C-alpha positions, 0 to 999 in steps of 0.5 A: 508481527511488528510493523517494522519487522514486516517492512524489513522482511519486505525489503529483504525479499525485494533485494532477493528478486531478480531484476526482471521481476522488479517492475512487476512488484513495483506495480503491485505495490503501487496498486496496493498503495492506491487501494489504501489511499482510496479507502482512506479517502472514501472514509473522509468523504463519508465523514464529510457527507455525514456532516453536510447532511 
């Protein structure tokens, strides 16, 4: 599935959620974003350590 299609599908699903579920969904998305950011940071850190060594 194309990334734009995935984003559109995610937006559509979020719009269908009841209000009482939105906070949990936002927390889940934040956690998923943090793990992605951490993976990118770990890769950069590994590159820097390789240069230093």
